[in-house]
Structures are given as C-alpha cells and as structure tokens.
C-alpha positions as CSV (number, residue, x, y, z in Angstrom):
1,X,-24.5,7.3,-33.7
2,X,-21.2,9.1,-34.2
3,X,-18.2,8.9,-32.0
4,X,-14.7,8.7,-31.2
5,X,-12.4,6.6,-29.0
6,X,-8.9,7.4,-27.6
7,X,-6.5,5.5,-25.4
8,X,-3.4,6.2,-23.7
9,X,-1.2,4.4,-21.4
10,X,2.1,4.6,-19.3
11,X,3.9,2.7,-16.8
12,X,3.8,4.2,-13.2
13,X,6.6,3.4,-10.7
14,X,4.3,3.1,-7.8
15,X,2.0,0.4,-6.5
16,X,-1.7,0.2,-7.7
17,X,-3.0,1.1,-4.4
18,X,-1.1,4.4,-4.4
19,X,-2.0,5.2,-8.1
20,X,-5.8,4.5,-7.3
21,X,-5.6,6.8,-4.3
22,X,-4.2,9.7,-6.4
23,X,-6.6,9.0,-9.1
24,X,-9.7,8.8,-7.0
25,X,-8.8,11.9,-4.8
26,X,-11.3,14.0,-6.7
27,X,-11.2,16.7,-4.0
28,X,-7.6,17.6,-5.0
29,X,-7.9,16.9,-8.7
30,X,-7.2,20.7,-9.3
31,X,-4.0,20.3,-7.5
32,X,-2.9,17.0,-9.3
33,X,-4.0,17.7,-12.9
34,X,-2.6,20.7,-14.5
35,X,-5.6,20.8,-17.0
36,X,-8.1,21.0,-14.1
37,X,-8.9,24.5,-12.7
38,X,-11.6,23.9,-10.4
39,X,-13.4,20.8,-8.6
40,X,-16.9,21.2,-7.0
41,X,-18.2,18.2,-5.3
42,X,-21.8,17.3,-5.7
43,X,-21.9,14.3,-3.5
44,X,-20.4,13.6,-0.2
45,X,-18.4,10.7,1.0
46,X,-15.6,8.3,-0.4
47,X,-15.1,7.6,-4.0
48,X,-17.7,5.0,-5.3
49,X,-20.3,4.4,-7.7
50,X,-22.7,7.4,-7.7
51,X,-19.9,9.8,-6.7
52,X,-20.6,13.1,-8.6
53,X,-18.6,16.4,-9.0
54,X,-18.3,19.5,-11.3
55,X,-14.9,19.7,-13.0
56,X,-13.6,22.8,-14.8
57,X,-10.8,22.2,-17.3
58,X,-8.9,24.5,-19.8
59,X,-9.3,23.0,-23.2
60,X,-8.8,24.7,-26.6
61,X,-7.9,27.9,-25.0
62,X,-11.1,28.3,-22.7
63,X,-12.5,26.7,-19.6
64,X,-15.4,24.3,-19.6
65,X,-17.4,22.8,-16.8
66,X,-18.8,19.2,-16.9
67,X,-20.5,17.1,-14.3
68,X,-19.1,13.8,-13.8
69,X,-20.5,10.5,-12.2
70,X,-18.6,7.5,-11.3
71,X,-20.4,4.6,-12.8
72,X,-18.1,1.7,-11.9
73,X,-15.4,1.4,-9.2
74,X,-13.4,-1.8,-8.6
75,X,-10.7,-0.7,-6.3
76,X,-7.8,-0.6,-7.2
77,X,-8.0,-2.0,-10.7
78,X,-10.7,-0.1,-12.7
79,X,-13.1,2.9,-12.7
80,X,-15.4,4.4,-15.0
81,X,-16.8,8.0,-15.1
82,X,-19.4,9.3,-17.4
83,X,-20.8,12.7,-18.4
84,X,-23.2,14.1,-20.8
85,X,-23.0,17.6,-22.5
86,X,-24.6,19.2,-25.5
87,X,-25.8,16.0,-26.9
88,X,-22.7,13.9,-26.4
89,X,-22.3,11.1,-23.9
90,X,-18.6,10.8,-22.5
91,X,-17.0,7.8,-21.1
92,X,-13.7,7.7,-19.4
93,X,-12.3,4.3,-18.2
94,X,-9.1,4.0,-16.1
95,X,-7.5,0.5,-15.9
96,X,-4.8,-0.3,-13.3
97,X,-2.6,-3.4,-13.9
98,X,-0.3,-3.9,-11.2
99,X,3.1,-5.6,-11.7
100,X,5.9,-6.3,-9.2
101,X,6.5,-2.8,-8.1
102,X,4.8,-0.6,-10.9
103,X,1.4,-0.1,-12.3
104,X,0.3,0.1,-16.0
105,X,-2.2,2.9,-16.2
106,X,-4.5,3.0,-19.1
107,X,-7.0,5.6,-20.0
108,X,-9.5,5.2,-22.7
109,X,-12.0,8.1,-23.6
110,X,-15.1,7.7,-25.5
111,X,-17.4,10.4,-26.9
112,X,-20.6,9.5,-28.7
113,X,-23.1,11.7,-30.3
114,X,-26.3,9.9,-30.2
115,X,-28.6,11.8,-32.5
116,X,-26.9,13.4,-35.7
117,X,-27.9,14.6,-39.0
118,X,-25.8,14.4,-42.2
119,X,-24.4,17.9,-41.5
120,X,-23.4,17.1,-37.9
121,X,-21.8,13.9,-39.1
122,X,-19.6,15.8,-41.6
123,X,-18.8,18.2,-39.1
124,X,-17.8,15.4,-36.4
125,X,-15.8,13.7,-39.0
126,X,-14.0,17.0,-40.0
127,X,-13.4,18.5,-36.5
128,X,-13.4,15.2,-34.6
129,X,-9.9,14.1,-35.9
130,X,-8.5,17.5,-34.6
131,X,-10.4,17.1,-31.3
132,X,-9.3,13.5,-30.8
133,X,-5.7,14.5,-31.3
134,X,-6.1,17.3,-28.6
135,X,-7.9,15.1,-26.3
136,X,-4.9,12.4,-26.6
137,X,-2.5,14.9,-25.7
138,X,-4.6,16.1,-22.7
139,X,-5.0,12.6,-21.5
140,X,-1.4,11.7,-21.7
141,X,-0.8,14.9,-19.6
142,X,-3.3,13.7,-17.1
143,X,-1.6,10.3,-16.7
144,X,1.7,12.1,-16.4
145,X,0.4,14.2,-13.6
146,X,-1.2,11.2,-11.7
147,X,2.0,9.2,-12.2
148,X,4.2,12.0,-11.0
149,X,2.1,12.5,-7.8
150,X,1.9,8.8,-7.1
151,X,5.7,8.3,-7.7
152,X,6.4,11.2,-5.3
153,X,4.3,9.9,-2.4
C-alpha cells in the first residue's frame, strides 16, 4: 500500500455546536467552501452515518466530482467521510475540541492507493509530495471558510 496523510487545524471563535452545524450542512457546502462548485445529495435526511453526496471541487485547475459517504458521526466532536476513486481510498476526519468559547477544528486527510506496481509507487512518491502540498493548502482554505461562516452566525 502506498499513501499520504495530511493534517491541518485552526482555532474557531465559535462553540463546537455551531462549527458542527456549518461542517455538516452538506446541502450548502458549495456556498460555504470556496473550493466546492456543486453539491448533489444522494441520500435524504439529516447528516448521519450513511449520508452520501456527490461533491464537485476545483483542484489543479480543473473540476472533479467524487461521491462521499459519512462513515462516522459523533455530534458535535468528530466525523469521518470516505470516498473511493481511481483505485485510491480517501478518508477525511474532522475533530472538534471545544474550549470555553472557541473550538479547535482539526482536519486529517488520508489517501491510500491499495494496489501498486513499482512504477506507480515511484510516480506516487514523485507527485505525491506536490499533491500533498496542494491538498494541505486546500484543506487550510476549507477550515478558513468553515470558521468564517461559524464565526459570522
């Protein structure tokens, strides 16, 4: 297995319940997150384990659509969202740690390519570092956008 893991965090000047509400408002993610251009719900109902949606993001100068699924939801402190695309398994975890009147919001992103040959491993190593830096930047922007909305409400 070949993979990468990236983590970012920031302090949000809002209670965890408000941050959670923004984070889990999938129907409006394209209004909250600058990198998301379109959201298409696949399942109905509130945010919970099993919630699925298709999300279109602009990355590396082009749009890409992925189907995501909530695999863990512990309101208001932790959620995990997973996706599979082109032989890569993606796991995004958000952890919310409340303090007096703020919330520490941490996001980790893991991409694992299950089956690889030596050439794929070499390409993953070569381009993975560049991709990880771009991913970290996009993640930091997502946290900024979530924080901005939670702090405005």
